[in-house]
C-alpha positions as CSV (number, residue, x, y, z in Angstrom):
1,M,27.5,5.1,1.9
2,T,29.9,7.0,4.2
3,V,33.5,5.6,4.1
4,D,34.1,3.7,7.3
5,P,36.9,5.4,9.2
6,R,37.7,2.2,11.0
7,F,39.2,0.9,7.8
8,Y,40.1,4.0,5.8
9,A,41.9,6.9,7.5
10,P,40.5,10.3,6.5
11,L,43.2,12.6,5.1
12,G,41.0,15.7,5.1
13,A,38.4,17.4,3.0
14,L,39.2,19.2,-0.3
15,T,37.7,22.2,-1.9
16,L,36.2,21.8,-5.4
17,G,39.0,24.0,-6.7
18,Q,41.7,21.7,-5.2
19,V,40.0,18.7,-6.8
20,A,40.0,20.5,-10.2
21,E,43.7,21.3,-9.8
22,L,44.5,17.7,-8.7
23,T,42.7,16.1,-11.6
24,G,43.0,18.7,-14.4
25,A,39.2,18.9,-14.6
26,A,37.3,21.9,-16.0
27,L,35.4,23.4,-13.0
28,D,31.8,24.5,-13.3
29,G,30.8,25.6,-9.7
30,D,32.0,27.3,-6.6
31,G,35.8,26.5,-6.2
32,D,35.5,27.0,-2.4
33,L,32.8,24.3,-2.0
34,R,34.0,21.6,0.4
35,V,34.2,18.0,-0.8
36,T,33.8,16.0,2.3
37,G,33.4,12.4,1.0
38,I,33.3,10.1,-2.0
39,A,30.5,7.9,-3.2
40,S,28.8,6.3,-6.2
41,A,26.2,8.5,-8.0
42,A,23.4,6.3,-6.8
43,N,24.2,6.7,-3.1
44,A,25.9,10.1,-2.8
45,Q,25.0,12.4,0.0
46,A,25.5,16.2,0.3
47,G,29.2,16.9,0.1
48,D,30.2,13.7,-1.6
49,L,32.0,13.6,-4.9
50,A,30.2,11.2,-7.3
51,F,31.1,10.3,-10.9
52,L,29.3,9.7,-14.2
53,D,31.1,7.7,-16.8
54,G,30.4,5.8,-20.0
55,D,28.9,6.8,-23.4
56,G,25.8,8.5,-21.9
57,K,23.3,6.4,-23.9
58,S,21.4,5.3,-20.8
59,A,20.4,7.4,-17.8
60,P,22.4,6.5,-14.6
61,E,20.8,6.1,-11.2
62,I,21.5,9.3,-9.3
63,S,20.8,10.1,-5.6
64,V,18.5,13.0,-5.0
65,N,21.1,14.2,-2.4
66,A,24.1,14.2,-4.9
67,G,25.4,17.7,-5.6
68,I,29.0,17.3,-6.8
69,F,29.9,15.4,-10.0
70,M,32.9,14.3,-11.9
71,T,31.7,13.6,-15.4
72,N,32.6,13.5,-19.1
73,E,30.9,15.4,-21.8
74,A,28.6,12.5,-22.7
75,N,27.0,12.5,-19.3
76,L,26.7,16.2,-18.7
77,K,23.0,16.0,-19.7
78,Y,22.3,13.8,-16.6
79,V,23.9,16.2,-14.0
80,P,21.0,17.7,-11.9
81,E,20.4,21.4,-12.4
82,G,22.4,23.5,-9.9
83,A,24.9,20.7,-9.1
84,A,28.7,21.4,-9.2
85,K,30.5,19.8,-12.2
86,L,34.1,18.8,-12.8
87,V,34.4,17.8,-16.5
88,V,37.2,15.4,-17.6
89,P,37.7,12.8,-20.4
90,L,38.2,10.0,-17.8
91,P,35.9,10.7,-14.9
92,R,36.3,7.4,-13.1
93,Y,40.0,7.8,-13.1
94,A,39.8,11.4,-11.9
95,H,37.4,10.4,-9.2
96,A,39.8,7.7,-8.0
97,V,42.6,10.3,-7.8
98,A,40.5,12.6,-5.7
99,A,39.4,9.7,-3.5
100,L,43.0,8.6,-2.8
101,A,43.8,12.1,-1.8
102,M,41.0,12.0,0.8
103,Y,41.3,8.4,2.2
104,R,44.0,5.8,2.8
105,P,43.4,2.2,3.8
106,R,44.6,1.7,7.3
107,H,46.1,-1.7,6.7
108,L,48.7,-0.1,4.4
109,D,50.1,1.7,7.5
110,W,50.0,-1.3,9.8
111,T,53.5,-1.8,11.1
112,G,55.3,-2.9,14.3
113,D,56.5,-6.1,15.9
114,A,53.4,-6.7,18.2
115,R,51.5,-9.8,17.2
116,I,48.4,-8.5,18.8
117,S,48.2,-4.7,18.6
118,P,47.9,-2.9,22.0
119,D,44.9,-1.0,20.4
120,A,43.0,-4.3,19.6
121,Q,40.3,-5.7,21.9
122,V,40.5,-9.5,22.3
123,H,38.1,-11.1,24.7
124,E,39.7,-13.0,27.5
125,D,37.9,-16.2,26.4
126,A,39.0,-15.8,22.7
127,R,42.0,-17.9,21.6
128,V,44.7,-16.6,19.2
129,S,46.9,-19.3,17.7
130,P,50.7,-19.1,17.1
131,G,51.6,-16.9,14.1
132,A,48.3,-15.0,14.0
133,V,48.3,-11.2,14.0
134,V,45.6,-8.8,15.0
135,G,45.7,-5.2,13.8
136,P,45.0,-2.0,15.7
137,G,41.3,-1.3,16.4
138,A,40.3,-4.9,15.7
139,V,37.8,-6.6,18.0
140,I,37.7,-10.3,18.7
141,G,34.6,-11.6,20.5
142,E,34.0,-14.1,23.3
143,G,34.8,-17.8,22.5
144,T,36.3,-17.1,19.0
145,W,39.2,-19.1,17.8
146,I,41.8,-17.5,15.5
147,G,43.8,-20.1,13.7
148,P,47.6,-20.2,13.0
149,N,49.0,-17.5,10.8
150,V,45.7,-15.7,10.4
151,S,45.8,-12.0,9.6
152,I,43.0,-9.8,11.2
153,G,43.4,-6.3,9.7
154,P,43.0,-3.0,11.4
155,G,39.4,-2.2,12.6
156,V,38.0,-5.6,11.7
157,Q,35.2,-6.7,14.0
158,I,34.7,-10.4,14.7
159,G,31.8,-11.6,16.8
160,R,31.4,-14.3,19.4
161,H,32.1,-18.0,18.9
162,C,33.6,-17.7,15.4
163,Q,36.2,-20.0,13.9
164,I,38.8,-18.4,11.6
165,G,40.9,-21.2,10.0
166,A,44.6,-21.3,9.4
167,N,46.2,-18.8,7.0
168,A,42.9,-16.9,6.5
169,S,43.0,-13.1,6.1
170,V,40.2,-10.7,7.0
171,F,40.4,-7.0,6.1
172,C,37.8,-4.2,6.0
173,A,35.1,-6.6,7.3
174,L,32.4,-6.8,10.0
175,V,31.8,-10.5,11.0
176,G,28.9,-11.6,13.1
177,D,28.5,-14.4,15.7
178,H,29.1,-18.1,15.0
179,V,30.8,-17.4,11.7
180,T,33.2,-20.0,10.2
181,L,36.0,-19.3,7.8
182,L,37.9,-22.3,6.7
183,A,41.6,-22.3,6.0
184,G,42.9,-19.9,3.4
185,A,39.7,-17.8,3.1
186,R,40.3,-14.3,1.8
187,I,37.8,-11.7,3.1
188,G,37.9,-8.1,2.2
189,E,40.5,-7.9,-0.5
190,T,40.2,-5.4,-3.4
191,G,37.9,-6.6,-6.1
192,F,38.7,-6.9,-9.8
193,G,37.9,-3.3,-10.7
194,V,39.8,-1.9,-13.6
195,L,39.6,1.7,-14.9
196,A,41.1,3.5,-17.9
197,S,43.8,6.1,-17.1
198,P,45.9,8.3,-19.3
199,D,48.8,5.7,-19.2
200,G,46.6,2.6,-19.5
201,Q,44.6,0.3,-17.3
202,R,44.7,0.8,-13.5
203,D,43.3,-1.0,-10.5
204,A,40.3,0.8,-9.1
205,P,40.6,1.7,-5.4
206,H,37.9,0.2,-3.1
207,F,36.5,2.0,-0.1
208,G,33.7,-0.4,0.9
209,R,33.5,-3.3,3.4
210,V,32.5,-7.0,3.6
211,I,29.6,-7.9,6.1
212,L,29.2,-11.5,7.1
213,Q,26.1,-11.9,9.2
214,D,25.5,-14.5,11.9
215,H,26.1,-18.2,11.2
216,V,27.7,-17.7,7.8
217,S,30.2,-20.3,6.7
218,I,32.9,-19.7,4.1
219,G,34.9,-22.6,2.5
220,A,38.6,-23.0,2.2
221,N,40.4,-20.7,-0.3
222,T,37.2,-18.8,-1.1
223,C,37.6,-15.1,-1.8
224,I,35.0,-12.4,-0.9
225,D,35.9,-9.0,-2.2
226,R,35.0,-5.8,-0.4
227,G,32.8,-3.2,-2.1
228,V,33.9,-0.3,-4.1
229,F,31.8,2.3,-2.3
230,E,29.0,0.1,-0.9
231,D,29.2,-3.2,1.0
232,T,29.5,-6.8,-0.1
233,I,27.0,-8.6,2.2
234,L,26.3,-12.2,2.9
235,G,23.0,-12.8,4.9
236,E,22.5,-15.0,7.9
237,R,23.2,-18.7,7.6
238,T,24.5,-18.4,4.0
239,K,26.9,-21.3,3.2
240,I,29.7,-21.0,0.7
241,D,31.7,-24.0,-0.4
242,N,35.5,-24.1,-1.1
243,L,37.2,-22.3,-4.0
244,C,34.5,-19.8,-4.8
245,Q,34.8,-16.2,-5.9
246,I,32.3,-13.5,-4.8
247,A,33.1,-10.1,-6.3
248,H,32.6,-6.5,-5.0
249,N,29.2,-5.1,-4.1
250,V,27.5,-8.5,-4.2
251,V,24.5,-9.0,-1.8
252,F,23.3,-12.5,-0.8
253,G,20.1,-12.9,1.2
254,R,19.6,-15.3,4.1
255,S,20.4,-19.1,3.8
256,V,21.9,-19.0,0.3
257,V,23.9,-22.1,-0.6
258,M,26.7,-22.0,-3.1
259,A,28.7,-25.1,-4.2
260,A,32.4,-25.2,-5.1
261,F,34.0,-23.3,-8.0
262,G,31.3,-20.8,-8.4
263,G,32.0,-17.2,-9.6
264,I,29.7,-14.3,-8.9
265,S,30.5,-11.0,-10.7
266,G,30.2,-7.5,-9.2
267,S,26.9,-6.0,-8.0
268,V,24.9,-9.3,-8.3
269,R,21.9,-9.7,-6.0
270,V,20.8,-13.3,-4.9
271,G,17.6,-13.7,-2.9
272,S,17.2,-15.7,0.3
273,Q,17.0,-19.5,0.2
274,S,18.5,-19.7,-3.3
275,M,20.8,-22.6,-4.2
276,L,23.7,-22.3,-6.7
277,G,25.2,-25.6,-8.0
278,G,28.9,-26.2,-8.6
279,R,30.7,-24.0,-11.2
280,V,27.8,-21.6,-11.5
281,G,28.8,-18.3,-13.0
282,I,26.6,-15.1,-12.8
283,A,27.3,-12.0,-14.9
284,D,27.6,-8.6,-13.3
285,H,24.5,-6.7,-12.0
286,V,22.1,-9.7,-12.5
287,E,19.3,-10.0,-9.9
288,V,18.3,-13.5,-8.8
289,G,15.0,-13.9,-6.9
290,E,14.3,-15.8,-3.7
291,G,14.2,-19.6,-3.7
292,V,15.9,-19.9,-7.0
293,S,17.9,-23.0,-8.0
294,L,20.7,-22.9,-10.6
295,A,21.9,-26.3,-12.0
296,A,25.7,-27.0,-11.9
297,S,27.8,-25.2,-14.5
298,S,25.0,-22.7,-15.3
299,G,26.0,-19.4,-16.8
300,L,23.5,-16.8,-16.0
301,F,23.3,-13.5,-17.9
302,R,19.8,-12.2,-17.0
303,N,17.4,-11.7,-14.1
304,I,15.4,-14.6,-12.6
305,E,12.1,-14.3,-10.7
306,D,11.4,-16.0,-7.4
307,G,11.2,-19.7,-7.1
308,E,12.4,-20.6,-10.6
309,T,14.9,-23.4,-11.6
310,W,17.3,-22.7,-14.4
311,G,20.2,-24.5,-16.1
312,G,22.7,-24.3,-19.0
313,T,24.8,-21.7,-20.6
314,P,23.3,-19.2,-21.3
315,A,21.0,-20.3,-18.5
316,K,17.3,-20.7,-19.1
317,P,14.3,-22.4,-17.4
318,I,15.3,-25.9,-16.7
319,R,12.6,-27.7,-18.8
320,Q,13.5,-25.5,-21.9
321,W,17.2,-26.3,-21.4
322,M,16.6,-30.0,-21.1
323,R,14.4,-30.1,-24.2
324,E,17.1,-28.3,-26.1
325,V,19.8,-30.7,-24.8
326,A,17.6,-33.7,-25.8
327,W,17.0,-32.3,-29.3
328,L,20.7,-31.6,-29.8
329,Q,21.5,-35.2,-28.8
330,K,19.1,-36.5,-31.4
331,Q,20.5,-34.3,-34.1
332,A,24.1,-35.3,-33.3
333,N,23.3,-39.0,-33.2
334,P,20.5,-39.6,-35.8
335,K,21.3,-43.3,-36.5
336,K,21.3,-44.1,-32.8
337,N,17.8,-42.6,-32.4
338,S,16.3,-44.0,-35.6
């Protein structure tokens, strides 16, 4: 996905030679080749710098349009023939260094005394409460209420008839119509991405967005992180309770319901009409089908097909889980059951 210039200021393209010099990578390719964007390997387009990291034991998903790779020795075998290569021991870190030389989040340069930026567009029928701030390039739609002390970051688009509760913050996000964010919601913060660098662990920069479609509701103090390169998306009429965490690159379908204290790890997919009970946790990259139900406190580590009901930790089909619980109770209390 192309980095959205509404949220990330382009600092200019680099040549492959400049990227090699900046990162200390060994260059295999045309040093004058222009690097015009950044992306994951799965979604890279022509001119984008992608990366391949890890031990190389499993083949990564690679876009047919990808042509420039930051990689380590273990993943060289997966680089398509004819593609330009930059070889380094820590390709994810080197990719981040190059990315930060090409893009800068606009909210980091948001300054000034104006409560509502002169470059923002606020509909005449929208209401902005005391203490709220609206950044440059932001758009607030008709009939929308912005509560006290809310922060609407640069470039954020908020649709019609939305309600943004007190002390909420919205950055790097596109918000549809009739969306409700309760007090203290955090939309579009950097997710929990950590990468290895020569001097230890570092936070991975994020260049994606959050998209909240029409009629989505987000509970108080819930956090929804923006994507790393792709988007975090919540489909129409999805309802999220208070105190939930939804990580980067997560995609929910339509009318998903999630009860309080849930935690969804990065790149999870949850199908439409699914219901997640309180304190449900889902491990990264898991795919949940449509119409699935997860019992409260379930811990899910593998994919689920459409329409199934699971429970427990590790989660399993509900009848299997209940049989195991019943058996365990009998073993723990043999006298009571004799």
